[in-house]
Each structure stands twice: as C-alpha cells, then as structure tokens.
All heavy atoms as a GROMACS GRO file, in nm:
protein
  586
    1MET      N    1  10.906  15.598  13.016
    1MET     CA    2  10.913  15.636  13.155
    1MET      C    3  10.972  15.523  13.237
    1MET      O    4  10.957  15.408  13.203
    1MET     CB    5  10.773  15.669  13.206
    1MET     CG    6  10.716  15.794  13.155
    1MET     SD    7  10.602  15.854  13.279
    1MET     CE    8  10.524  15.979  13.188
    2THR      N    9  11.032  15.564  13.345
    2THR     CA   10  11.094  15.467  13.435
    2THR      C   11  11.031  15.481  13.573
    2THR      O   12  11.005  15.592  13.618
    2THR     CB   13  11.245  15.493  13.445
    2THR    OG1   14  11.301  15.481  13.316
    2THR    CG2   15  11.310  15.393  13.538
    3VAL      N   16  11.010  15.366  13.637
    3VAL     CA   17  10.958  15.371  13.772
    3VAL      C   18  11.076  15.388  13.867
    3VAL      O   19  11.173  15.314  13.863
    3VAL     CB   20  10.881  15.242  13.806
    3VAL    CG1   21  10.835  15.242  13.952
    3VAL    CG2   22  10.762  15.225  13.714
    4ASN      N   23  11.067  15.489  13.955
    4ASN     CA   24  11.171  15.516  14.050
    4ASN      C   25  11.105  15.540  14.185
    4ASN      O   26  11.032  15.637  14.200
    4ASN     CB   27  11.254  15.638  14.007
    4ASN     CG   28  11.375  15.660  14.094
    4ASN    OD1   29  11.401  15.585  14.188
    4ASN    ND2   30  11.448  15.766  14.065
    5SER      N   31  11.130  15.456  14.280
    5SER     CA   32  11.070  15.468  14.413
    5SER      C   33  10.917  15.480  14.406
    5SER      O   34  10.856  15.558  14.478
    5SER     CB   35  11.128  15.589  14.489
    5SER     OG   36  11.266  15.579  14.497
    6GLY      N   37  10.856  15.403  14.319
    6GLY     CA   38  10.712  15.405  14.310
    6GLY      C   39  10.655  15.518  14.228
    6GLY      O   40  10.535  15.528  14.214
    7CYS      N   41  10.738  15.608  14.176
    7CYS     CA   42  10.692  15.722  14.098
    7CYS      C   43  10.731  15.702  13.952
    7CYS      O   44  10.833  15.642  13.922
    7CYS     CB   45  10.756  15.852  14.147
    7CYS     SG   46  10.718  15.891  14.315
    8MET      N   47  10.648  15.753  13.866
    8MET     CA   48  10.680  15.751  13.723
    8MET      C   49  10.758  15.876  13.691
    8MET      O   50  10.708  15.988  13.706
    8MET     CB   51  10.554  15.743  13.639
    8MET     CG   52  10.474  15.618  13.656
    8MET     SD   53  10.559  15.472  13.598
    8MET     CE   54  10.539  15.489  13.423
    9LEU      N   55  10.883  15.859  13.654
    9LEU     CA   56  10.967  15.973  13.618
    9LEU      C   57  11.007  15.963  13.472
    9LEU      O   58  11.046  15.856  13.426
    9LEU     CB   59  11.095  15.975  13.704
    9LEU     CG   60  11.075  15.989  13.854
    9LEU    CD1   61  11.207  15.974  13.926
    9LEU    CD2   62  11.012  16.123  13.887
   10PRO      N   63  10.995  16.070  13.400
   10PRO     CA   64  11.039  16.065  13.260
   10PRO      C   65  11.191  16.056  13.254
   10PRO      O   66  11.261  16.119  13.332
   10PRO     CB   67  10.991  16.198  13.201
   10PRO     CG   68  10.974  16.287  13.319
   10PRO     CD   69  10.942  16.199  13.437
   11THR      N   70  11.238  15.970  13.169
   11THR     CA   71  11.383  15.960  13.149
   11THR      C   72  11.416  15.999  13.006
   11THR      O   73  11.337  15.981  12.915
   11THR     CB   74  11.436  15.818  13.178
   11THR    OG1   75  11.367  15.726  13.092
   11THR    CG2   76  11.413  15.778  13.321
   12MET      N   77  11.533  16.052  12.991
   12MET     CA   78  11.578  16.098  12.859
   12MET      C   79  11.694  16.010  12.817
   12MET      O   80  11.781  15.979  12.900
   12MET     CB   81  11.621  16.244  12.871
   12MET     CG   82  11.644  16.311  12.740
   12MET     SD   83  11.698  16.485  12.760
   12MET     CE   84  11.563  16.554  12.851
   13SER      N   85  11.699  15.972  12.692
   13SER     CA   86  11.810  15.890  12.644
   13SER      C   87  11.939  15.969  12.653
   13SER      O   88  11.939  16.093  12.657
   13SER     CB   89  11.785  15.846  12.499
   13SER     OG   90  11.801  15.956  12.413
   14VAL      N   91  12.050  15.896  12.657
   14VAL     CA   92  12.181  15.962  12.664
   14VAL      C   93  12.201  16.050  12.541
   14VAL      O   94  12.250  16.164  12.554
   14VAL     CB   95  12.294  15.858  12.675
   14VAL    CG1   96  12.430  15.924  12.670
   14VAL    CG2   97  12.279  15.779  12.805
   15SER      N   98  12.162  16.003  12.425
   15SER     CA   99  12.180  16.085  12.304
   15SER      C  100  12.097  16.214  12.310
   15SER      O  101  12.144  16.319  12.266
   15SER     CB  102  12.149  16.005  12.178
   15SER     OG  103  12.014  15.965  12.176
   16ASP      N  104  11.978  16.206  12.370
   16ASP     CA  105  11.897  16.329  12.386
   16ASP      C  106  11.964  16.423  12.485
   16ASP      O  107  11.964  16.545  12.465
   16ASP     CB  108  11.756  16.294  12.432
   16ASP     CG  109  11.671  16.233  12.324
   16ASP    OD1  110  11.707  16.245  12.204
   16ASP    OD2  111  11.567  16.172  12.357
   17GLN      N  112  12.020  16.367  12.593
   17GLN     CA  113  12.090  16.450  12.691
   17GLN      C  114  12.211  16.518  12.627
   17GLN      O  115  12.237  16.636  12.652
   17GLN     CB  116  12.135  16.366  12.810
   17GLN     CG  117  12.019  16.317  12.895
   17GLN     CD  118  12.067  16.226  13.005
   17GLN    OE1  119  12.164  16.259  13.072
   17GLN    NE2  120  12.001  16.113  13.023
   18VAL      N  121  12.285  16.443  12.544
   18VAL     CA  122  12.402  16.499  12.477
   18VAL      C  123  12.358  16.608  12.378
   18VAL      O  124  12.426  16.709  12.362
   18VAL     CB  125  12.486  16.388  12.411
   18VAL    CG1  126  12.595  16.446  12.320
   18VAL    CG2  127  12.546  16.298  12.518
   19SER      N  128  12.245  16.590  12.314
   19SER     CA  129  12.193  16.693  12.224
   19SER      C  130  12.164  16.821  12.301
   19SER      O  131  12.191  16.931  12.252
   19SER     CB  132  12.064  16.646  12.156
   19SER     OG  133  12.092  16.542  12.065
   20LYS      N  134  12.111  16.808  12.421
   20LYS     CA  135  12.086  16.926  12.505
   20LYS      C  136  12.218  16.993  12.545
   20LYS      O  137  12.228  17.114  12.550
   20LYS     CB  138  12.006  16.889  12.627
   20LYS     CG  139  11.859  16.864  12.597
   20LYS     CD  140  11.780  16.850  12.725
   20LYS     CE  141  11.634  16.848  12.697
   20LYS     NZ  142  11.576  16.981  12.685
   21VAL      N  143  12.320  16.911  12.573
   21VAL     CA  144  12.452  16.965  12.605
   21VAL      C  145  12.504  17.044  12.486
   21VAL      O  146  12.556  17.155  12.500
   21VAL     CB  147  12.550  16.852  12.644
   21VAL    CG1  148  12.694  16.902  12.647
   21VAL    CG2  149  12.512  16.791  12.778
   22ALA      N  150  12.490  16.987  12.367
   22ALA     CA  151  12.538  17.055  12.245
   22ALA      C  152  12.467  17.190  12.227
   22ALA      O  153  12.534  17.290  12.196
   22ALA     CB  154  12.512  16.966  12.123
   23GLN      N  155  12.338  17.193  12.249
   23GLN     CA  156  12.264  17.318  12.232
   23GLN      C  157  12.306  17.421  12.337
   23GLN      O  158  12.327  17.538  12.306
   23GLN     CB  159  12.113  17.294  12.243
   23GLN     CG  160  12.030  17.418  12.219
   23GLN     CD  161  12.055  17.476  12.080
   23GLN    OE1  162  12.045  17.407  11.980
   23GLN    NE2  163  12.089  17.604  12.073
   24ARG      N  164  12.322  17.376  12.461
   24ARG     CA  165  12.363  17.467  12.568
   24ARG      C  166  12.502  17.525  12.541
   24ARG      O  167  12.524  17.644  12.557
   24ARG     CB  168  12.360  17.393  12.703
   24ARG     CG  169  12.384  17.484  12.821
   24ARG     CD  170  12.367  17.415  12.955
   24ARG     NE  171  12.459  17.304  12.970
   24ARG     CZ  172  12.426  17.176  12.979
   24ARG    NH1  173  12.299  17.141  12.972
   24ARG    NH2  174  12.515  17.082  12.996
   25LEU      N  175  12.596  17.440  12.496
   25LEU     CA  176  12.732  17.487  12.468
   25LEU      C  177  12.732  17.580  12.346
   25LEU      O  178  12.803  17.681  12.345
   25LEU     CB  179  12.825  17.369  12.445
   25LEU     CG  180  12.858  17.287  12.569
   25LEU    CD1  181  12.931  17.159  12.532
   25LEU    CD2  182  12.940  17.368  12.668
   26ALA      N  183  12.654  17.546  12.245
   26ALA     CA  184  12.646  17.632  12.126
   26ALA      C  185  12.593  17.770  12.164
   26ALA      O  186  12.644  17.872  12.116
   26ALA     CB  187  12.558  17.566  12.019
   27ASP      N  188  12.493  17.773  12.250
   27ASP     CA  189  12.438  17.901  12.297
   27ASP      C  190  12.541  17.977  12.379
   27ASP      O  191  12.559  18.097  12.363
   27ASP     CB  192  12.313  17.878  12.381
   27ASP     CG  193  12.194  17.829  12.302
   27ASP    OD1  194  12.197  17.837  12.175
   27ASP    OD2  195  12.096  17.779  12.362
   28GLU      N  196  12.608  17.905  12.468
   28GLU     CA  197  12.706  17.970  12.558
   28GLU      C  198  12.824  18.028  12.482
   28GLU      O  199  12.873  18.135  12.514
   28GLU     CB  200  12.755  17.868  12.661
   28GLU     CG  201  12.849  17.927  12.762
   28GLU     CD  202  12.890  17.827  12.869
   28GLU    OE1  203  12.813  17.733  12.895
   28GLU    OE2  204  12.999  17.843  12.924
   29TYR      N  205  12.870  17.958  12.381
   29TYR     CA  206  12.989  18.003  12.306
   29TYR      C  207  12.954  18.076  12.177
   29TYR      O  208  13.042  18.106  12.097
   29TYR     CB  209  13.081  17.884  12.276
   29TYR     CG  210  13.150  17.833  12.401
   29TYR    CD1  211  13.105  17.718  12.467
   29TYR    CD2  212  13.258  17.901  12.454
   29TYR    CE1  213  13.167  17.673  12.581
   29TYR    CE2  214  13.322  17.857  12.568
   29TYR     CZ  215  13.276  17.741  12.632
   29TYR     OH  216  13.338  17.698  12.745
   30SER      N  217  12.828  18.108  12.162
   30SER     CA  218  12.781  18.181  12.043
   30SER      C  219  12.860  18.311  12.030
   30SER      O  220  12.880  18.384  12.126
   30SER     CB  221  12.633  18.211  12.057
   30SER     OG  222  12.588  18.286  11.946
   31GLY      N  223  12.908  18.338  11.910
   31GLY     CA  224  12.984  18.460  11.885
   31GLY      C  225  13.133  18.441  11.905
   31GLY      O  226  13.212  18.522  11.859
   32ARG      N  227  13.172  18.335  11.976
   32ARG     CA  228  13.315  18.308  11.998
   32ARG      C  229  13.360  18.183  11.924
   32ARG      O  230  13.472  18.176  11.876
   32ARG     CB  231  13.345  18.292  12.148
   32ARG     CG  232  13.324  18.421  12.225
   32ARG     CD  233  13.355  18.402  12.370
   32ARG     NE  234  13.244  18.329  12.432
   32ARG     CZ  235  13.248  18.270  12.550
   32ARG    NH1  236  13.358  18.274  12.622
   32ARG    NH2  237  13.142  18.209  12.599
   33VAL      N  238  13.273  18.084  11.919
   33VAL     CA  239  13.305  17.958  11.851
   33VAL      C  240  13.185  17.927  11.762
   33VAL      O  241  13.070  17.925  11.809
   33VAL     CB  242  13.326  17.843  11.952
   33VAL    CG1  243  13.358  17.712  11.879
   33VAL    CG2  244  13.435  17.876  12.051
   34PRO      N  245  13.208  17.906  11.633
   34PRO     CA  246  13.098  17.876  11.543
   34PRO      C  247  13.019  17.752  11.587
   34PRO      O  248  13.076  17.654  11.634
   34PRO     CB  249  13.165  17.852  11.408
   34PRO     CG  250  13.298  17.920  11.420
   34PRO     CD  251  13.339  17.909  11.563
   35ASP      N  252  12.887  17.762  11.576
   35ASP     CA  253  12.798  17.654  11.614
   35ASP      C  254  12.839  17.518  11.557
   35ASP      O  255  12.843  17.419  11.632
   35ASP     CB  256  12.655  17.691  11.574
   35ASP     CG  257  12.554  17.592  11.622
   35ASP    OD1  258  12.520  17.597  11.742
   35ASP    OD2  259  12.507  17.509  11.541
   36PRO      N  260  12.873  17.510  11.427
   36PRO     CA  261  12.912  17.379  11.373
   36PRO      C  262  13.036  17.321  11.439
   36PRO      O  263  13.050  17.200  11.454
   36PRO     CB  264  12.938  17.406  11.224
   36PRO     CG  265  12.861  17.530  11.194
   36PRO     CD  266  12.863  17.610  11.320
   37VAL      N  267  13.128  17.408  11.483
   37VAL     CA  268  13.249  17.361  11.551
   37VAL      C  269  13.212  17.301  11.686
   37VAL      O  270  13.258  17.193  11.722
   37VAL     CB  271  13.352  17.475  11.567
   37VAL    CG1  272  13.469  17.432  11.653
   37VAL    CG2  273  13.401  17.522  11.430
   38VAL      N  274  13.128  17.372  11.760
   38VAL     CA  275  13.083  17.320  11.890
   38VAL      C  276  13.016  17.185  11.872
   38VAL      O  277  13.046  17.089  11.943
   38VAL     CB  278  12.989  17.420  11.960
   38VAL    CG1  279  12.929  17.358  12.087
   38VAL    CG2  280  13.060  17.549  11.993
   39ARG      N  281  12.926  17.178  11.777
   39ARG     CA  282  12.851  17.051  11.758
   39ARG      C  283  12.946  16.938  11.711
   39ARG      O  284  12.928  16.824  11.751
   39ARG     CB  285  12.737  17.074  11.660
   39ARG     CG  286  12.631  17.164  11.724
   39ARG     CD  287  12.511  17.190  11.638
   39ARG     NE  288  12.423  17.286  11.699
   39ARG     CZ  289  12.338  17.261  11.797
   39ARG    NH1  290  12.331  17.142  11.847
   39ARG    NH2  291  12.259  17.355  11.845
   40HIS      N  292  13.044  16.972  11.631
   40HIS     CA  293  13.142  16.871  11.589
   40HIS      C  294  13.221  16.821  11.710
   40HIS      O  295  13.246  16.699  11.724
   40HIS     CB  296  13.236  16.929  11.484
   40HIS     CG  297  13.343  16.835  11.441
   40HIS    ND1  298  13.318  16.728  11.357
   40HIS    CD2  299  13.475  16.830  11.472
   40HIS    CE1  300  13.431  16.660  11.341
   40HIS    NE2  301  13.527  16.720  11.409
   41LEU      N  302  13.262  16.910  11.797
   41LEU     CA  303  13.338  16.872  11.916
   41LEU      C  304  13.250  16.783  12.007
   41LEU      O  305  13.299  16.685  12.065
   41LEU     CB  306  13.385  16.994  11.993
   41LEU     CG  307  13.492  17.078  11.922
   41LEU    CD1  308  13.518  17.207  12.001
   41LEU    CD2  309  13.621  16.999  11.906
   42VAL      N  310  13.123  16.816  12.019
   42VAL     CA  311  13.031  16.733  12.100
   42VAL      C  312  13.019  16.595  12.037
   42VAL      O  313  13.028  16.493  12.107
   42VAL     CB  314  12.893  16.800  12.112
   42VAL    CG1  315  12.789  16.702  12.168
   42VAL    CG2  316  12.900  16.925  12.198
   43ASP      N  317  13.003  16.590  11.906
   43ASP     CA  318  12.993  16.460  11.836
   43ASP      C  319  13.118  16.376  11.858
   43ASP      O  320  13.108  16.255  11.884
   43ASP     CB  321  12.968  16.481  11.687
   43ASP     CG  322  12.829  16.533  11.655
   43ASP    OD1  323  12.740  16.527  11.744
   43ASP    OD2  324  12.809  16.583  11.544
   44GLU      N  325  13.234  16.438  11.846
   44GLU     CA  326  13.360  16.366  11.867
   44GLU      C  327  13.370  16.311  12.009
   44GLU      O  328  13.406  16.196  12.030
   44GLU     CB  329  13.481  16.457  11.841
   44GLU     CG  330  13.516  16.477  11.698
   44GLU     CD  331  13.641  16.559  11.681
   44GLU    OE1  332  13.686  16.627  11.778
   44GLU    OE2  333  13.699  16.557  11.571
   45ALA      N  334  13.340  16.396  12.106
   45ALA     CA  335  13.348  16.354  12.247
   45ALA      C  336  13.249  16.242  12.275
   45ALA      O  337  13.282  16.143  12.343
   45ALA     CB  338  13.323  16.473  12.338
   46TYR      N  339  13.129  16.254  12.224
   46TYR     CA  340  13.026  16.152  12.245
   46TYR      C  341  13.065  16.020  12.178
   46TYR      O  342  13.048  15.913  12.236
   46TYR     CB  343  12.892  16.202  12.197
   46TYR     CG  344  12.778  16.105  12.222
   46TYR    CD1  345  12.768  16.034  12.342
   46TYR    CD2  346  12.680  16.085  12.125
   46TYR    CE1  347  12.662  15.947  12.365
   46TYR    CE2  348  12.575  15.998  12.148
   46TYR     CZ  349  12.566  15.930  12.267
   46TYR     OH  350  12.463  15.844  12.289
   47LEU      N  351  13.121  16.027  12.061
   47LEU     CA  352  13.162  15.907  11.989
   47LEU      C  353  13.265  15.828  12.071
   47LEU      O  354  13.261  15.705  12.073
   47LEU     CB  355  13.218  15.944  11.853
   47LEU     CG  356  13.254  15.830  11.760
   47LEU    CD1  357  13.130  15.746  11.730
   47LEU    CD2  358  13.312  15.883  11.631
   48GLU      N  359  13.356  15.900  12.136
   48GLU     CA  360  13.456  15.834  12.218
   48GLU      C  361  13.395  15.759  12.336
   48GLU      O  362  13.452  15.664  12.387
   48GLU     CB  363  13.557  15.936  12.272
   48GLU     CG  364  13.645  15.997  12.167
   48GLU     CD  365  13.734  16.108  12.219
   48GLU    OE1  366  13.740  16.127  12.344
   48GLU    OE2  367  13.796  16.176  12.138
   49MET      N  368  13.278  15.804  12.380
   49MET     CA  369  13.215  15.745  12.499
   49MET      C  370  13.091  15.662  12.465
   49MET      O  371  13.026  15.608  12.556
   49MET     CB  372  13.174  15.857  12.595
   49MET     CG  373  13.289  15.938  12.643
   49MET     SD  374  13.229  16.076  12.742
   49MET     CE  375  13.365  16.190  12.718
   50ALA      N  376  13.060  15.647  12.339
   50ALA     CA  377  12.937  15.581  12.297
   50ALA      C  378  12.930  15.435  12.341
   50ALA      O  379  12.821  15.382  12.362
   50ALA     CB  380  12.919  15.592  12.146
   51SER      N  381  13.044  15.371  12.357
   51SER     CA  382  13.040  15.230  12.394
   51SER      C  383  13.056  15.209  12.546
   51SER      O  384  13.073  15.096  12.592
   51SER     CB  385  13.152  15.155  12.322
   51SER     OG  386  13.279  15.206  12.359
   52ALA      N  387  13.047  15.317  12.624
   52ALA     CA  388  13.059  15.306  12.768
   52ALA      C  389  12.950  15.217  12.825
   52ALA      O  390  12.834  15.223  12.782
   52ALA     CB  391  13.052  15.445  12.832
   53LYS      N  392  12.987  15.133  12.920
   53LYS     CA  393  12.888  15.045  12.983
   53LYS      C  394  12.803  15.122  13.082
   53LYS      O  395  12.686  15.093  13.100
   53LYS     CB  396  12.959  14.928  13.050
   53LYS     CG  397  13.021  14.835  12.948
   53LYS     CD  398  13.087  14.717  13.012
   53LYS     CE  399  13.150  14.637  12.899
   53LYS     NZ  400  13.210  14.515  12.944
   54VAL      N  401  12.864  15.218  13.150
   54VAL     CA  402  12.791  15.304  13.242
   54VAL      C  403  12.775  15.438  13.172
   54VAL      O  404  12.874  15.505  13.143
   54VAL     CB  405  12.867  15.319  13.376
   54VAL    CG1  406  12.792  15.414  13.469
   54VAL    CG2  407  12.887  15.184  13.441
   55THR      N  408  12.652  15.477  13.146
   55THR     CA  409  12.629  15.598  13.067
   55THR      C  410  12.577  15.715  13.149
   55THR      O  411  12.555  15.824  13.096
   55THR     CB  412  12.528  15.567  12.954
   55THR    OG1  413  12.406  15.522  13.014
   55THR    CG2  414  12.583  15.462  12.859
   56GLN      N  415  12.560  15.697  13.278
   56GLN     CA  416  12.501  15.798  13.363
   56GLN      C  417  12.575  15.932  13.354
   56GLN      O  418  12.513  16.037  13.357
   56GLN     CB  419  12.500  15.749  13.507
   56GLN     CG  420  12.441  15.847  13.606
   56GLN     CD  421  12.436  15.788  13.745
   56GLN    OE1  422  12.478  15.676  13.769
   56GLN    NE2  423  12.384  15.865  13.838
   57PHE      N  424  12.707  15.928  13.343
   57PHE     CA  425  12.784  16.052  13.345
   57PHE      C  426  12.834  16.096  13.207
   57PHE      O  427  12.907  16.194  13.196
   57PHE     CB  428  12.904  16.035  13.440
   57PHE     CG  429  12.862  16.006  13.580
   57PHE    CD1  430  12.878  15.880  13.634
   57PHE    CD2  431  12.804  16.104  13.658
   57PHE    CE1  432  12.838  15.852  13.763
   57PHE    CE2  433  12.763  16.078  13.788
   57PHE     CZ  434  12.780  15.951  13.840
   58VAL      N  435  12.792  16.028  13.102
   58VAL     CA  436  12.838  16.061  12.967
   58VAL      C  437  12.808  16.207  12.931
   58VAL      O  438  12.896  16.278  12.885
   58VAL     CB  439  12.784  15.962  12.862
   58VAL    CG1  440  12.802  16.015  12.720
   58VAL    CG2  441  12.850  15.826  12.879
   59PRO      N  442  12.687  16.258  12.955
   59PRO     CA  443  12.661  16.400  12.920
   59PRO      C  444  12.755  16.497  12.993
   59PRO      O  445  12.805  16.591  12.933
   59PRO     CB  446  12.516  16.421  12.961
   59PRO     CG  447  12.455  16.285  12.955
   59PRO     CD  448  12.563  16.191  13.000
   60VAL      N  449  12.781  16.472  13.121
   60VAL     CA  450  12.872  16.559  13.196
   60VAL      C  451  13.013  16.549  13.142
   60VAL      O  452  13.082  16.652  13.125
   60VAL     CB  453  12.868  16.523  13.345
   60VAL    CG1  454  12.976  16.597  13.423
   60VAL    CG2  455  12.732  16.548  13.404
   61LEU      N  456  13.057  16.428  13.109
   61LEU     CA  457  13.192  16.411  13.056
   61LEU      C  458  13.205  16.473  12.918
   61LEU      O  459  13.310  16.530  12.886
   61LEU     CB  460  13.226  16.263  13.054
   61LEU     CG  461  13.234  16.196  13.192
   61LEU    CD1  462  13.249  16.044  13.178
   61LEU    CD2  463  13.349  16.255  13.272
   62VAL      N  464  13.103  16.464  12.838
   62VAL     CA  465  13.103  16.528  12.705
   62VAL      C  466  13.115  16.680  12.725
   62VAL      O  467  13.198  16.745  12.658
   62VAL     CB  468  12.978  16.492  12.624
   62VAL    CG1  469  12.962  16.584  12.503
   62VAL    CG2  470  12.982  16.347  12.580
   63ASP      N  471  13.037  16.735  12.814
   63ASP     CA  472  13.043  16.880  12.842
   63ASP      C  473  13.182  16.923  12.883
   63ASP      O  474  13.239  17.017  12.826
   63ASP     CB  475  12.943  16.913  12.952
   63ASP     CG  476  12.937  17.062  12.983
   63ASP    OD1  477  13.022  17.110  13.060
   63ASP    OD2  478  12.847  17.129  12.932
   64ARG      N  479  13.243  16.851  12.976
   64ARG     CA  480  13.377  16.886  13.023
   64ARG      C  481  13.480  16.872  12.914
   64ARG      O  482  13.570  16.956  12.900
   64ARG     CB  483  13.416  16.796  13.141
   64ARG     CG  484  13.340  16.832  13.267
   64ARG     CD  485  13.386  16.745  13.381
   64ARG     NE  486  13.310  16.778  13.500
   64ARG     CZ  487  13.324  16.716  13.614
   64ARG    NH1  488  13.411  16.617  13.626
   64ARG    NH2  489  13.251  16.752  13.718
   65SER      N  490  13.469  16.768  12.835
   65SER     CA  491  13.564  16.745  12.726
   65SER      C  492  13.557  16.857  12.623
   65SER      O  493  13.660  16.908  12.578
   65SER     CB  494  13.535  16.610  12.660
   65SER     OG  495  13.615  16.592  12.548
   66VAL      N  496  13.438  16.896  12.586
   66VAL     CA  497  13.421  17.002  12.486
   66VAL      C  498  13.471  17.136  12.540
   66VAL      O  499  13.539  17.210  12.469
   66VAL     CB  500  13.273  17.011  12.439
   66VAL    CG1  501  13.251  17.132  12.351
   66VAL    CG2  502  13.234  16.885  12.365
   67ARG      N  503  13.442  17.165  12.664
   67ARG     CA  504  13.491  17.290  12.723
   67ARG      C  505  13.645  17.294  12.723
   67ARG      O  506  13.705  17.396  12.692
   67ARG     CB  507  13.439  17.307  12.865
   67ARG     CG  508  13.292  17.341  12.870
   67ARG     CD  509  13.243  17.349  13.015
   67ARG     NE  510  13.099  17.364  13.018
   67ARG     CZ  511  13.036  17.479  12.998
   67ARG    NH1  512  13.103  17.590  12.975
   67ARG    NH2  513  12.903  17.485  13.003
   68ALA      N  514  13.706  17.180  12.754
   68ALA     CA  515  13.853  17.174  12.753
   68ALA      C  516  13.907  17.194  12.611
   68ALA      O  517  14.004  17.267  12.592
   68ALA     CB  518  13.899  17.040  12.809
   69ARG      N  519  13.842  17.132  12.514
   69ARG     CA  520  13.887  17.148  12.375
   69ARG      C  521  13.871  17.292  12.327
   69ARG      O  522  13.957  17.346  12.259
   69ARG     CB  523  13.806  17.056  12.281
   69ARG     CG  524  13.832  16.909  12.295
   69ARG     CD  525  13.969  16.866  12.242
   69ARG     NE  526  14.000  16.916  12.108
   69ARG     CZ  527  13.965  16.858  11.995
   69ARG    NH1  528  13.896  16.747  11.994
   69ARG    NH2  529  13.999  16.911  11.880
   70ILE      N  530  13.762  17.355  12.365
   70ILE     CA  531  13.740  17.496  12.326
   70ILE      C  532  13.848  17.583  12.390
   70ILE      O  533  13.900  17.672  12.324
   70ILE     CB  534  13.598  17.541  12.363
   70ILE    CG1  535  13.498  17.474  12.269
   70ILE    CG2  536  13.587  17.693  12.355
   70ILE    CD1  537  13.352  17.497  12.306
   71ARG      N  538  13.882  17.558  12.516
   71ARG     CA  539  13.988  17.634  12.580
   71ARG      C  540  14.122  17.618  12.505
   71ARG      O  541  14.196  17.713  12.490
   71ARG     CB  542  14.006  17.592  12.726
   71ARG     CG  543  13.905  17.652  12.820
   71ARG     CD  544  13.942  17.634  12.966
   71ARG     NE  545  13.958  17.495  13.004
   71ARG     CZ  546  13.860  17.414  13.046
   71ARG    NH1  547  13.737  17.461  13.054
   71ARG    NH2  548  13.885  17.291  13.080
   72GLU      N  549  14.146  17.496  12.456
   72GLU     CA  550  14.269  17.471  12.379
   72GLU      C  551  14.267  17.549  12.247
   72GLU      O  552  14.371  17.593  12.199
   72GLU     CB  553  14.283  17.323  12.348
   72GLU     CG  554  14.313  17.236  12.467
   72GLU     CD  555  14.305  17.087  12.435
   72GLU    OE1  556  14.282  17.051  12.317
   72GLU    OE2  557  14.321  17.006  12.528
   73LEU      N  558  14.151  17.563  12.188
   73LEU     CA  559  14.138  17.630  12.058
   73LEU      C  560  14.141  17.783  12.068
   73LEU      O  561  14.175  17.851  11.971
   73LEU     CB  562  14.008  17.589  11.989
   73LEU     CG  563  13.995  17.442  11.950
   73LEU    CD1  564  13.853  17.414  11.899
   73LEU    CD2  565  14.097  17.405  11.843
   74GLN      N  566  14.105  17.836  12.184
   74GLN     CA  567  14.099  17.981  12.202
   74GLN      C  568  14.241  18.037  12.208
   74GLN      O  569  14.328  17.981  12.272
   74GLN     CB  570  14.027  18.015  12.333
   74GLN     CG  571  13.884  17.965  12.340
   74GLN     CD  572  13.786  18.060  12.281
   74GLN    OE1  573  13.790  18.178  12.309
   74GLN    NE2  574  13.697  18.010  12.198
   75PRO      N  575  14.262  18.151  12.143
   75PRO     CA  576  14.396  18.213  12.152
   75PRO      C  577  14.422  18.260  12.295
   75PRO      O  578  14.331  18.303  12.365
   75PRO     CB  579  14.386  18.332  12.057
   75PRO     CG  580  14.242  18.348  12.022
   75PRO     CD  581  14.172  18.223  12.061
   76ALA      N  582  14.548  18.251  12.335
   76ALA     CA  583  14.585  18.288  12.472
   76ALA      C  584  14.585  18.438  12.492
   76ALA      O  585  14.596  18.518  12.410
   76ALA     CB  586  14.722  18.234  12.506
   0.00000   0.00000   0.00000
C-alpha cells in the first residue's frame, strides 16, 4: 500500500496493470482475435516499455499499441 494524502490506497504493480489490460483486450476481441495472439501483442508492447523510467502511463500505452496492431492485422 502507498500513502497518498494521508490515506492508505492500494497500488498495483505495472505488470499487474498490464495483465489486466491483456485480459480486458482478450475479452474485447474474443471471437475476432485469438487470445494467445492478443496476449503475445501485449507482451511485445510491454517489453518495449519495460525499461521506461516513468511507468505511470505504461498500461495505457500498451493498450493503445495493441489496439493499433490489431487494427493493422484485421482485414480491410
């Protein structure tokens, strides 16, 4: 837990947040993109950002990156 403005707030690690992103995307694209493909794309995107010094936006950036890749993979 982290103290924020005098309150104890639970914090989640970046990797846990990215895992939640992977699950949400897998659910959202279920039936259109195989689950292992979505999870692979999430892993690739996260790996590219794993050494970021500022990690606050990594889950959002992973989400956007994967969505863009899926759009590229979808037939027009």
